[in-house]
Structures are given as structure tokens and as C-alpha cells.
N, C-alpha and C positions, 0 to 999 in steps of 0.2 A: 236332519236340515241340510241344505245345501251349504249353508253359511259354515260347517262342520269342516269343508276343504280348505277355505281360507286360515280358519282357526287352527287347523291342523298342520298346514304348511308354516304358519308363523311359529307356532308352539315347537316345530320340529327343528326351525331354524334358531331359536331362542335357546333352545336345549343343548344345539350344537354349539352355540357361542359359549355356552357354560361349561361345556364337558371337554371342549377341545383343550390339548396340552401342546405345550410348545415342544418344538423338535427342530433340530439341526437344519438350514438349508441344503446341506449336502445331500439330501434325498433327491434334490432336482437336479443335481450336478451332472448326472450322466447325459450323454448327447443325445439328442431326439435321433428315433431311426427312422423319421419321414416327415412330411409336411403334416401340419395341423389338419389337412383336408380330409382326414379321415372323421370329422364332423360330417362329412358330405352323407354318410349314412346313419346320422345320429339320430333315429326315428325310434317312437316307442311301439308298441302293439299296435294294430288297427284298431281305432275306437269301433267301441258296438254302436250300431245305430240306436237313435232315441226311440226309446220306448213310450214317450209319451203321447197318451191319447188327446189330440185336440176334441176340444167340445164344439157342438154346433155354433157357438158364439166366438169363436177362436179368431184372432186378428190374423193369424198365419197357419197356414193347413199345407203339409207336406214340403214344409220349407219355403212356400210362396206367400207373400201378403194377400189377403183377400183385397185391400184397396192398394194401390200403387204408392210407394214411398218415394221420397226424392232425396238425396244426401249428395254434398259436396267432397270432394277430396282433394288434399294438397298435391301438387306435382311439382317437381323441379324445372325450372327453366336453366339450361346449361348454355343458351347462346350459341349452339353448335353451329359453324358455317357449313352449310348443306344438311342440315338436321331438318327434321319435320317440326311441325307445331306440337308442343308437349302436352297441350290439352286436348287435342284434336287429330288423331292419325290413325293409323291401322290397328295398332295396338290399343289404343282406348276405347275404338270402336269394337275390339273383340271383348274387351271388359264389359263396356256398357250392354252389348247384347246379351252376354251370358248373365250377367246380373238382373236384365228385365226377364230373361227366359227362366232362370232358376230361382229367382226370389221376389221378380216383380217390383224390383226396384231402380229407380231412375238414376244414374250416376253424370256430375257435372265436375269436373276438374277445374280448380283454381290454381293458376300458376304463383310459384314463388321463386324470385332468382335465387340459384344455388350458392352465390358466392357471398350473398348477404342476408342468406337464409335467416338468420336469429334477429337480425335488426328488422327486417320485414314482417317476420312473423310476430315479433314483439308487437308491432305497431298494429297488426291485423287482430291479435289479443285484445290490445288497449283498446281498440275501436268496435269491439263485437262483431267482427266482420270475419274471422277466423272459419275455414271451411269445417266440415263435420269431424272430418278425420284429417288430424295434423301430424306431421313428422317432422322430427328435428334431431340433430346430433347433440343439442345441448340440453341435459336434465335439468340445470339450474334455471332453464327459462321455463321448462314445465313446472318446477317447485315453486317458482317467484309466482306466476300466475295462478296456482293452486291456492296458495296461501292468502289469496285476493279473491278467491271464489271464482275464478275463471276456468278451472278445469274441472271436468266431471271424475269422480271416484269409481275407478272401474270395479273394483274389488265386488261390490254387491250386484254389478250388473254381470260381471262374469259368471259369478256364482247361480245367478237367476237363469242365464242364459247357457250354461255350461252344455247342456246336450246339444245344442244348436252349432257349436264351434268344434266339432272331432277333428276338421284338417288342421285349424289353427292350433289346436292343442298338440297333435300330432308333430308340427313341423317346429313349433317353438320348444316344446317340453314345459313341464310347470317351471322350471330353472328359471327360464327366461319371461314367461308369464308374470310370475312372482317375484321376479328379481328386485323390483323399486319397491317391493311391499313394505311399508314401515313398522318396524317392529314394536314401535311406541304407541301408534296411532290405529295401525291396521288400514291404512289409506294404501290406495295404489293409483298413482296418478298416469300412467303409462306402462304398457308392455314393452319389451325389448325384442327389437327384431334379431333373427339370429345370423351369426356370421360363420359362414362355412368357406373352407378351401383356406383356412387361416394361416398367413404366411406375416411375418415382420418386415418392415422396409429392408432394403437390401443395398449393397453395394455393387454398380455396375462399372464396367471397364471394357474399352474399346479392344475387343480382341486381336482385330486385325493391326491395331498399333504396337500391341504386344509383339505380335509374330514378326510385324517389321523390323522393330527394334532388338529382336532376338530376347525378350524379356520373359521371365516366368511369371507365373500370376503371383501378386503380393499376397503374403500371408501373414504380415505383422505389420504394424503401424510405420516400423522404419522402411521397410521393404515398399509400403504403398507410397511414401513420402519420396523415396528414391525415384519411383516410377514417376512421379508427378515431374520433379525436377528432369528427368529424362526425355518426358514428351514436350517440357517448355524448351530445354536444349536442342531439341531436334523438330523444331517446329516447321522449318523449311523442307525437311526430308517429309514429314507426314502432312504437310499442307500446301506445299509449294509457294504460289503467289499468294496464298490467303495465310501465309506465317503469322502475320501479325494479329491475326484473329484467334489464335490458338486458346483454347482454354482447358488447361489441365483437369481442373476439378470446379464443377459448377454448383454455384447455389442462387437461391432468389431470395427475396424480403421474407419469405417464411423459411427462416434460417433454423429455428429449431426441429422442424420436420426434416429439413435437409441435410441434418446434421445428427439424427435419431440414431444410426448405425455407432457413430463414434461417440456421441454422448454416453450411450448405455454402456459402452466400454470403460467408461470413467466410473460408473457406480460402483462402489464396493461389493465384491462379490458377497461379502456376509451380511449385508443390510436386512433387517428384519423386516418381517409383514408389516408391522407398526409403523416405521418410519417410510416403507415403501407407499403406504396408504396417507401417511401424513404429507408427504411431498408431492402426491400423484394428481393434485387438483389440474394443473396443468397439463397437458398431454404431450407438450414438447420437451418436457423434463427440465423447464427453467426453475423450479423452486428447489430441486436437490442441490445440494451445496457442491457436489463434484462437477456441475454443469460449467462452473465458470474455468476450469482449467480445459475442459473440452474446446470451450469457444477460444480460448487463449492461443490453443494451438490453430484454430481456422483463422484467428488474426493473424499470426505468424505467416500462415500460407498466403493469406490475402497481401500482406506487405511483401512477400517476395514474389509476388506476381504469379501465384500458382491457381488462382481463382478468377472467376468472372468479374472484373473489376468495376463493371458498370451496374451490376444487380441492385444496389441501393436507389438508383436514381428513377428506376422503372415501377410504378405502380402496379403494371400488369406483368409485373417479372417474368412470371410463369409462363405465359403467352409469347412472349418476347423471347425467352430462353429457347423454347421450343420451336418455334416457327423461324427464328432466325439464327440460331446457334446448331442447337441439335440435329435439325433436320438437314443442315448444310454442311454438316460434317465436322464440326469446329470443336467439339466437346471429347475429352478423353475419358472423363468418370463421373459419376454423379451418384448420389444417394436418392431412391424413390421407391414407389410401390413396386412389388415384385412383379409385376407385369406391364408397367407403365410403358417401356420402349416398344412394345409388340402390340399395343393396342392400336384400333383405328385403322388397320388394313393398310390400303394404298396410300393414305392421307397421314399415316401413323409415323411415328419417328425412325422407325428401322427402314421400311421401305422408301421414304423420302430420303433418308442416307444413303441408302444403297444407289439410288439413281444420281446422288451427286457426288459420291465418294467411293464407289464402285461396288461391285457385288458381293466382295467380303467383309465389307462395313458392318459390323454389328457388336453388340454390347453382351457380354455375359455376366452372370452374377460372381462376386468374389467376396469370400469370408476374409478379411484382412485385419480386423479390429480386435485384437485380444484383452480381456481386464486382467488385473493383477494376479489373478489365480491361473492364468493361462488359457482361459475359455472364452469362446464365441458366445458370450452370453446375451440373450435375448429375453426380455421381459413381456409375457402375454397374460392379458386378463381372462375373464369368462367370454364365450363366444357371443358377446352381445355387441349391437350395432347402434341403429337407430331407435329412436323413443316414437312410439306412436301414441297417441292420445287424443280424447274427445275435450274439446272446450267446453265450457258451461252452456254455452249458446246451442249444442247439439241436443236437438229434440227427438232424432233417432238412434237411440243407441242399438236396438236390436237389428236394425238394418245397416248401420256401420260396422257391426261385429260380423254380421253375414258376410259384408264387404270383404273384411279381413279373412274371414274363414275362404272363402271363394277364391282369392288370389292365392291361398295356401294350400289349396287343393293340388296335387301332385299333377295332376292332368293340364290343370290350368299353368300351374307354375312352370311346368317342361314347355308349355308354349310359349309363353312370356319370356323364357329365358332363350330359348332355341329358334323361337319364331317358325315360319312356314317352311316345310320341307319343298326343297326345289327352289325356293327363293332366297331365304336366309341359311339354308344348311342341307346336307345331304347326309343320308345313312349310310354308313359303310356297311359291308357284310358281315362284321363283328359285332355291329348294334352301335358302333361309337359314332357321335354327331361330329361332322367336318363343318364349320361355318364357311359362309361363301360371302364373298364382301357384295354390299348392298348399298344402292343409292335409290332416290325417291320414297314412297310412300312407307316401304317397308323397312327402311332403314331403322335401326336401334339409337337412340339418343344417348343412353349410356350403356357401359358394358352389362351384358345379359340382362337388359332392360331393369337395372335395379331400381329406377324412380319408380316403377310401377309394381316391382315385387317388394312392398315396402316392408314385409314381414321376414324378407331373407335377402342377405348379401352375399353372394358367392354362387356359384353353378351348384345346383342340387338336383341330380336327376333319381331315377328310381333305384338304383344302388351306389354302392361307391366303386365299384369297378367300371362301371359303364361312366361316372361321374369323373374318374381319373383320366381315363383313357380319351374321353371328349373335352377335358381340359386341355391336354396337349395339342388337340387338333382345332382349338377355340379362336385360333387367331391367325386368320386369313393371310396368307404370303409368309408366314413364319415359318421356318423347320421347327417341327414338334421338339428336337433335342434342346432347342433354347426353352422352350416353356418347362420343359421336364426339368430341366437344370434349376430354372427359376423358382419353381414351386418345390424343389427339395432343400429343405433346410437340415439335413442331416449332419452338417458340419457345425450347425449352431448347438448350444447348450441352452435349451429353453426352459427356463422357470415361470412357470404358472402361478400367478398371484391370485390368491384364493379371494373371494368376494367378502370384503368386509361388512356386516350389518349393523350399522349403527344409527339409523335414521337420519333425518333432516339436518343437513347443514346450513343454517341460516345464512351466515357469512357469504356463501357462495352466490346467493341468488341477486340476479341484476349485475353480476361483476363480468359476464362473459365477455361483453365488447370492450370494455374500459382496460380491464386487464391484459386482454390479448393484444390491444392496440399497444399499450404499454411494454408487452413482451417484445412483440416484433421490434418496437423501435429501439429497444435496449439491445436487443441482438444484432442488429444492423449496424447501431450506432458502435458497438463494441468490436465488432469484426474490421469495421474500416478505421478505427481510430492508429493512430501511429503507437508502435509499441510501447514506447513510453508513458504513454496516457492510457492503455488499457484498463489498467487497476482503478484508476479514477473514474472512468467512464463507467466502468460496470458495477462499482461501488456505489455510485449515485444512482444510477438507474434503479439498482436492486433496492437502494433505500425506497425511493418513490414507488416502486412495485408493491413493495411490502406495507408500506404506509398508505397506499391507497386501497388497501383490501387484502393483501396477500397475507400478511402476517394474522390478520384476523382469522382467515381460513386455516393456517397452520394450527393457530391456537385452538378452535373450536374444532377441528378435526383429532386433534391431540385430545383434547376433553372428553369427547364422543368416543373414541376408541376405549379411552380408559374407563370409562362408565360402562360401555359393553362388554370388555374382556379382563378388565382388572391390570394386573402387571404382566399378562401374557405379552410376549412380543412376536410368534410364530402361531399361524392358524393351522399348520399342516405340517 
């Protein structure tokens, strides 16, 4: 029976959980020899074609429905200036035409605002108006509606139609397909998209400012802080008449994300897998006890005039920062996604900054924050990304699976990620793909069209070599050396955190929005507090956060770990 696949996968996970023995985290202390983008070639053997013989009454023959089926698919609306309609454009037409041709399935897209996706998706699910295929970064949202009967259990559906989805299996592997399989109930509420080209958030520093001041790249916290003071003290030299606009280190209201590189350096190097799991519900590291001291350092910088002093008054601080500070050339350093300064071609940060501040204006990545063991420690989880699920209102599960399989087929995935040759890219003699800046109907609303490749985040071409070469060329107008440096994490000591298979955590459900708001408010208030008020502001905010649900999550995660693993504190 096909059910045996899920049972075998679940049993293997349970046996592993039972048999794993604790070992020292020193095994993960050696520095990485390259980026995590080796996942770009993480494929399994090409699946064999289905040998199922359709009968004369079959609803689907040779992969096509006999009668046309219709499905709706969620797509993010990023409100990009100059972008195309996310639900109706060149790339949606490509998918619609392909799905109708190959599977006789009509596809309609339903937009969800990217930056309020959790709240909007909650409303759609509550009203029974959610699209047939939903995608979210929030698994607790999925779990909460699953408990109310609002989400389809994918385990039996995937088992029944396994032979129809070889491309999906090949791309995600069973690890990502069954990542969210509940060890206690055997239910599977979502499959996890696969994250390729994995890199941590990194620190960016203005290379031209370092050169102008004769400074070396900072390699320690002390050197970084000295650099910030040097930027501030030499604002007139660096910015001339705009010296009063100097921002040595920039942050936004998403303080936790913009401090991640620093916050992780404060985590004790010998933290156990158990403790990491217990405190990692909040992806900005708020619940880690060490985060308070990291934020104290930021509070010190803020009060010394080393950060953007107006960040907390802008609800759209990320947009204001990028459009009015970074593009104008006023920001000396910041922490961001590893390719953020190089995105969006002519309208991106780097090219805009070069027009304003000179051709040599550019950011380089720097490792400057060592932990107490002297390591540039970064913590990375399994290569999972967005959660793809079907609401209970989905009456076309097979058509929906065929959609996921279609966008996961390498030929279709490559086109969606790179676009049309001659318009979106050109192919170099060595086969590498060089991107071309695009306006008009063939523009991509997101990097590598990730809003349409919802099973894949990150460039994933036919092989690793081609992917790595093309990555370096994938940023129009940016010298490839900056991209290669940004994706090279060899200076970092990567610790891969194993997946804890413990089942449902009820305390997390429905808490995303309220705890996120409390977290962001706490962090912003703590940063702007006077130094003598920092402890009281932080402690009061943390009490409120914990009393509002944070402590219940810690307690339930602790109990779930101990129920699954007993007294073990390490999983590998």
C-alpha cells in the first residue's frame, strides 16, 4: 500500500529521535568551506515515469484531465513601483498556458499583500475564501486553521497521487515534503518549499568610505564600533554639505532582523540543540536570554548618534531607509539579506547610490562579530522556506498537486527564474546566464520570480556549477566580484541546527501577529530609551511579551522536547 511510504518515513523519524545520542557541538565549529548554495544541486535520482495504467473511465489520462478543472493560487502583491500586475502578467500567462496545455487545468491567481500576508490570509481562511493553493511563512497560521478543520491533510493525498508528482518530489525531496509530518497524529498540513543558495544575513560596509578614511575592514566588535565613530567624526569629508545626514549604522523598525548578525554573536557557543529549539519560536531571536545584551549595545550606539535616529517614527521605515538614505549615499553600514544592496538593477540601492555618490560607492560584506569562542558563528536550520498548503475548501487536490509539480519541473522552473532569453537574460559562451535589466510586461516582481516558484526559493538551475556561475551574474549592473563575495560565507562558522520532531505546539497558534507586534515595539522602545532606562524598559517589555503567550510557548516547547527526546540535549 502507498500508505506505507508515510508510515515508513514517520517510523524512521521516530526511531532516529529515540536512538540519537548527544554529542558535543564542537563537531560544527569548523568553518564552512563555501556557501550553503551547494543545495542548488540537491536533487535525487530522476523519478521513473508512472506505470499506472489508466482505465477507460479515468478522470485523467496521460497527465491531462478529461474535463477541464479550475484552481485558484495565492500570489503576493509587493506593490512594486514599475512592477506588473502580480495576478496577470507575462509569467502568469506562461504558467496558465502551460497548465492548460499539459494538464487541462485553468489557473486563476488571487493576490495577498506581502507585508500583511498573515493577517489577510487569516481573514480569507476564516471567511472560507482562501485560494485552493495557499502559501505562507507562518506555520502556526496553518496549524491553527488545521485544528479548526480549515486545512486539508496532505498525507493521504500525496500518497494517493505520488506517481503524479515526480518533479515535486525531485525538487523538494522527502525531507521537505514530510518536514511538517506530525509524529503523534501522522497528519501533514503543509509541504515546505526548498531554500537554495542558503546564506545568512550579513553585515555590509561602504567600501569607498573605508578607502577614503584609510581604514581596514573591521574584524571585531571593537573595530566595527571604532569604524562607526570614524564615519561620524568624518561626516563632512564623506558627505560634504550633507554631513548632517550621516548614518554610520542603519536600522529599521524590524530591529530584530537588522541586528541578527550581532544578536547571534551573543548566543553562547555551547548552547544545546534543546535550548536553541526552546527559544527559537521567534525568528528574530527575542526569546534568547542573550539578546538583551546585544540590544544594550545597539542602545549605546543609538544614544551616541551612531544609528539612524528617526527609524522608530516611520511605519514604513524600510522604504524610507532605502529610498531616502541608502540610495542617496548617506548610510555607512547595515545588516541585511546577503544580496539586498545589489537587487533591482538600475533602481536598486547600489546603482542609485553610485549615481548620487560616485562610481566607487559600493557595499562589501564583512564578518566583524565574533562570539565568546572567537568564531563568526551563524545558525542555520534545515533548507525549508515557505509553507504550501490547501485549505479545506479546496475541491481539486489533484489539480493543485499537478500545479505544484508543474512549477517544480526543471524546464519550467528555469524559465520562471530566468525569464526569456534576449529579454530577461542572455546566455554566455560557457552556458552561464547573465541577467538583463527589464521594464514593461516581462519584468519580475520578485527576485528570481519566487512569488511564482512557491516550491523553490533561490536560483536552482540544471546543475550546481551553472547555478553558481549564474548567481554571480544575476544582478544587472553589479560587478560579479561583489556577488561572489556576498555569497561566500567561508569566514563564518556555520552551525546547522537539526530539525526537532516533536509535533504540534498549541501555544504558538494564533500568536504570530500579537507577539510580533509586541516584539517590534519592545525592541524599538529599548533601543531609543535613555541608557539609564534601558533595563526597566527591556524588563517590562519582556514581562509583557512572556505573559502574553511567550512563556507558554517556552513551557510547551520544553515539555514537547522532553517527551520526544527525554534527557537528551543534542540531536547530532
